N, C-alpha and C positions, 0 to 999 in steps of 0.2 A: 504494500500500500504506500503510495507516495503522497506527499503533502505539497500541493502547489497552492501557495498561500492565498493571494487575493481571491482566489487562487487555490492551489492544491498541493498535497504531499504524495510518495509512490509505493514502495514494495512491501509485501507481506513476507517478512522473514523472521526467523528466530535470531535474536540479537546476542552475539557472543560477548564475552568479557573484553573490554578494551585493553586491559593490561598496560604495558608501557612501551610497546614495540613501535608505535608510530610517532613518538616524540621527536620533534625536529631540532637539530642543533645547527649552529652556524659554522661557517668556515672562515678563512682569513680574508676573503674578498669582501670588501665593504659593500653593504647594500644588497647582499644576496645570501640566502641560507643554502645549506647543502642540497636540499631537495628542489631549489629553485624559487622559493618564496622571496619576493622582492622587498625585503626589509633588512634593516641593519641587524647585526648579530644580537643585540640586546633584546630584540623582539622575536627571534627565531623560536625560542623555547615555548612560546605561547601557541604556536601552530602544532596542535596535537595530531593533525592530519593535513596533508597537502598532496593533491594529485596533479602530476604534470599533465600537459596537454594530451588529450586522449585521441587515439587513432580510430577507435571504434565509433559506431554510430550512436547518436543520442537516443535515449529512450523515447519511443514514439509518443508517449503521453506528454512529454515535455516539449518535443518538437511540434506537436499538434497545437499545444496551447500558446507557445511562443512564436508560432508561425515561421518555423525554420524548415522549409520543405525538403532540403537535402539531408536533414538529420545530421548536420555537421556539428559535432560536439565542441569544436573549438570556438564556435560562435556564441557560446553561453557559458555560464559558470554559476554554481550553487555554493554560496558562502554562508557559514554559520559563525556567529559571535555569541559565545556563552559566557555569562558573568554569574558566578556562583560563589556566594560569600557565606560561609558557615561559622567562621571563627571571629569572635568579638571579644578579645581578651580584656580590654579596658572597660567594657560594659557588662561583663559577666553574663552574656546573653547569646551563647553559641546556638547555632541552628543545625543540628545533625541532618535534618531533612534537606537542607540546601546543598550539602555535600553529596547526598544521594542524587538529587536532581541533576547536579553537574555531571556526574558519572553516567547517569542514565541518558541524559540528553546527548552526550558525546557519542555513546554507543548507537543511539537512535539515528543521529545524523550521519555518522560514518557508515555503519553497516546496514541500517534499515532504509535510509533515504539516499544513500550513495552520493553524499555531498562531495564537492571537489576540495573545499577548504573548511577546516573547523578550527576556530581560535577559542581557547579557553583561558579566561582570566579568573582566578580563584583566590579567595582570601586576601592575603597581603599583597598579591600581585594585581588585584583589582583596584588600583589607585586611580584617582581622577586623571592623572597624567597619562597612564596607560590606556584608560578608556577613551580619553580624548584623542590619543594617537590613532587608534583604530577608527573611531567614529568620524574624525575630522580630517585625517590624512590618508590612511591606507584605504579604507572602504570607499570613499568618494572617487579616488583615483582608479581603484580597481573596477568600479562600476563603469566608468567612462571607457575603459579598455574593451568592453564588449558591446559597445553601441546600444546601451540601454536594454540589452537582452539578458543581463545577469539577474539572479534572484538572491535575495538576502534575508536571512532569518536572524533576529536578535532575541536572545532569551536572558532574562534576569531572574535569579532566585536569591533572596536574602531579606534582611530587614528593610522596612520602609518607614518613613517619618511622616506624621500628620502635618499638613500645612494649614496655617491660620492666616487669613487675610480679611479680618473683620473690621478693619479701620483702626484698631488698637495695636495690632501687631501685623507683621507681614512675613512671617516665617514660611518659606517655600516648602512644599512637599518634596521629599528627597529620598534617594536610595542611600542607606547607611553603609559606609565602607568599613572595612575590617579594622582600621586603626582609629576609628571614632572613639572619643572619650566623653563627649557631651552630646546627648541626643538632640538638644535644642540649639546647639552651636552651628557654625558654618564650616568648620574644619572637618575634613574627611567625610564630606557629604557630596553626593552628586544630585543636583537639583533636577526634579522630574521635568519641569518646563524646559530646562536646557537640553534634555534628551529629545523632547518634542520638537524643538527648533532644528536639531540636527537630523531628525528623521525626515523632516520636511525637505531638507537639502538632499538627503540620500534618495528620497522618492523620485527625484528628477533624474537620477542617474541609474536607476535599476528598473527592471520590468515589474517585479513583485518585491515588496518589502513587508515582512510580517514580524511584528514585535510581540513577544509573549512575556508578561510580567507577573511573577508570583512574589508579591510584597504587600505587607499591610499598607492600606491607603493607596494602593498602586494606581488607582484611577486618577490620582493627582497628575498623572502623565498627560492627560488630555488638555489641550489648550484650544485656542481659536483656530479653526481650520476653514478652508474655503472649498467650495464645490461639493459635489455629491457623486455617488457612484453605486456600484453593485458589487458587494464583497463575495458574491458567488460567481461572478463573471471572470473565470480564470483565464480566459484568452484576451483579457484587457489589462493594461497596466494599472497598478494600484498599490496603495500603502495602507495597511490596517494594523491596529494594535488591539490585543485582547489582554485584559487584566483580570486577575483571579478574583478580585472583589471591587467594591466601590471605593470612593475616596474618603470614607468615614469609618471603614470597617477593617478589622484585622482578618488575616487569612490563616489557614491552618494546615497542619499535617496530622492525620489521624493515625497513621502508622509510619513511624520514622524510617522503617526499612524500605518503604515504597517511595519515600520522598513526599513532596507536597501532594495534596489532593488534586490540584490543578494540573501539574505536569504528569502525574500518574494517569489521570483520565485522558489527557491529550495523547500520550504515547500509546496507551492501550487502545484508544478509540480509533486512531489512525492505522495502527498496525493490524488490527482485526478487520477494519473496514466498516465497523458499525457506526462511526461518527458521521457518515454520509449515506443515508438510506438509499438515495437514488444512484450514486456513482461509486459507492464505497467498494463494491466488488464487481461492477459491471460497466465500467467506463467504455463507451463505444467510440472507436476511431476508424478512420479510413486507411486501408493498406492496399496499395496498387489500385486505388479507385473503388475498392469494395469495402463495405462495412463489416466489421467484426468486433467481437468483444475482446478486451485485453485488460485483465486485472482491474484496477480501480484507482480512484483519486478521492481526496477529501477536500471539499471546498471550504473556504474560511467561514462563511456564514453558517454553513451546515455544522461545522465543528463547534461554533459558538452555541448554536441551539442545542446540540448534543451535550455540551458542558453544563448548561443550565438545567436541562432535563435530568442529568445525572446528579446535579446538586440537590434537586428536589428529592430524588431517591435517597441520597445520603442523609438529608435532613429528616426524612421520614424514619429512616433506620435509627438515627440518634434519638428521635422522639419516642420511638417504640422501646428504646432501652432506658427511657427515663432521664436522658441527658438534656441539659438546657442549652448546650452549644449548638449554634446554627451557622451554616455557611451563607455568606452574602452572595447575591447574584453576581456572576461575572459581568464585565463591561466590555463593550466593543466600540471602536471609533476610528475614524480616518486620521491618518497622520500626514 
C-alpha cells in the first residue's frame, strides 16, 4: 500500500527491522556524502537512507498520479523528514512513544513506501539549526531539482506547547526541542507558525507535501492560508497537514510499545489498505491502454476520515473500560 499524500501512499509489505545498516557517513569531499547525498559531512549522518538515481521504472501508481508517462524514475523523488524527540532531560518529561514513532516511521518509509531519501532528526540532534537547514536549505533546493515533481513527507512526534494570544500574552504554539529547560520560554522551541510559513514555501517546489504532527496542541501549526483544493485529488499538486489533535488538547499514547495512537493508526491503516475504502486495495490504472487493477493507494482525505472514525472507536473502548481519557478529533488543513 502506498501513500500518495494530497495525495496517496503505496505497498502492502511486512516491515522488517531497520537496524543500523543504512546509516550514511561522509567522506573527505566537501559537500557530498559517501552515498551521494549532496550535503556537507556534518549532515550526512542524518540520512538514514538514500537511494541513488534508479534505472528501473517508476511504480505505475506514482507515474499515473504525477503524470510521468514514460515511468522515468529519475524525474521524481520521494523524500521523508522525520523529527522524533523522546528525551527531555531538563524537563523530566521523556516520551518513550516518540522514540517508537521515529523507528516505526523510518521502517515504514524505507521498506513499506520505498522512499528515495529518509532524514531522521532525533532528540538532541533535532535542534532549531538542524531543522532549519533541512526545511530552508536542503529541501527547497532538492524540490527544484525535479521540476516540481518530487513528493515530500514531514513527520513530527514529540512535545508541543500551548500558544496564548489573548491580548495579554503572545506566546506562540511551539514544538518543544530536546534541550528545552523552560516550557514557557523561547529557547529550544520551534514555533509552529514558523513551520507553517516554511511549508508554504516548500509547497511551491514539490508536487505533494504532507505534514503529519503528533504533538499536544499540534493544530497551532495552522495559520492563514489562501485558496482551496481537494485533498483526495492525488493527481493534482497540493500541500496538506494532519495533526493528531486540536490546538487546545493534549494527544496520547495508549500503548508505548506501539508509539502514538496517531502514527500507529496511520501506519497500520495505510499498510493494510483499510484507510481508503475505495482505492485502498483496488486502485485502477491504465497499462498499455487497458484498465487493470494494481494494488492500492491511500488518499489524504480518506486517511483523515479513517483516523477520526478510529478515534471514535478508541474513545468508545476507553468509555467501556470506565476510563475518563478521550482523544481529541484530528485536524486537517492546507499549508
